[in-house]
C-alpha positions, 0 to 999 in steps of 0.5 A: 836849797834841797835841805830845806825841802823836807817831808815836814816842809812839804806837809807844812806847805800843803796845810798852809795852802789849804788854810789860806784858801779858806781865808784864814789870815796868812800870818796866823796860818804861817805861825800855826803850820810853822810851829806845828812842823817846826820850820826854820826861818828860811822855810817860813820865808819860802812859804810866805813868798812862794804860796798864794791862794788859788784865785791869786795864782789863776789870775797871775798865770793868765797874765804870764807870758814866756816871750816878749809880746810887745816891742815896749818892755817896762822892767821892774829894775830892782826886782829883776836885779835882786832876784838874780843877785840872790841866786848868785849869792847862793840864797834860796830861789824857787818857783812859787805856786803862781809860777813866778820865780822868787827868792828868800834873800835878805834885805835887798839893799845889801846887794846894791854895791860892789862887783856882785851887783855889777855882775847882775846888771851885766847878766841883764844887759847881755840877755836883753841883747838877744831881743834888741828889736825891743825898747826897754824902760828900766825903772829903778827906785830912787829911795834905794841908795846908789840908784842914780849911779846904777842908772848911769851905769845901765844907760852907759851900757845901753849907749854902748850897745845895740839896745834901745831904751833907758833907765829911769830913776823914779820915786815909786816904780810900782805906781807907773807899772800898774797904770800902764796900758801899753807895752808889757811888764817884766817883774815877779812882784806880786802886787804889781802882777795883781794890779797890772793891766798888761801881760807880764814876763818873768825875765829873772827866771829866763835870764838865770835859765839861759846863763846857768841852767839851774834846777829850780825847786817848784812849789807848785809841783810839791803841791801837786798842782 
C-alpha cells in the first residue's frame, strides 16, 4: 500500500479534492489529475473510492458512530465481508476522507467462494459475539451467486452461538437499509450512508483493527484534514 502513496499521488489527491469541491465532474477531475501526475490504475481507484466533497464528508461523519447505539443492528453483509476479504487478500484498504474504511479490490464476486470467504464470515461472527446482547439482521444480495448458501452458513453459526438474529437473502439490501427508521446500520457504502436515517457504524474497520491491528493509510490526514 505504501508504494501507492507517492508524492505525486498526494499532489493529485489534493488537486482532485480541490476540483470536486468546486463541482467539476468527478470523472473529468480524475482524468485530469490522474494524467497530470501519471497515476496508475490502483491510485485512480483509491481517489475515486476514497475522496469526496466536503459537504458529503461532513454529513457522513455526523452519522458515524464507533460503538453500537442500538440493540438492533442491520448489517450490509457483502459490503462488510468483501472489505474484510480484500484486506485478507492483500488488496489496498484505506480510510477515506469521510473516515469510513474502503478498499480498492477487484470485482466482489471473485471473493465469494472458498476458504477465504469462509474466513471473512468467521471473523464477522467472532467479533459480533463480543456484543451478544444485540440483535443482528445480516442482509445479503440475492443476485450475488452463492448468497443462499452463504446465508445458510451464517444462520447455522448464529444458531450454534449466543448471538441473536438472522441472515436474510433479499433482492436489494440498499432499499431496506435506507428506509430504516429504527435500529442502526453497519456499512461503509457511500450511497446508503448518504440516504440513511439512522446512525451508521463501520464494523469492517472495527473487526480488522481488533483482529490484526493494521495501520491503515488515512486519506483525510494526507489532505491535512
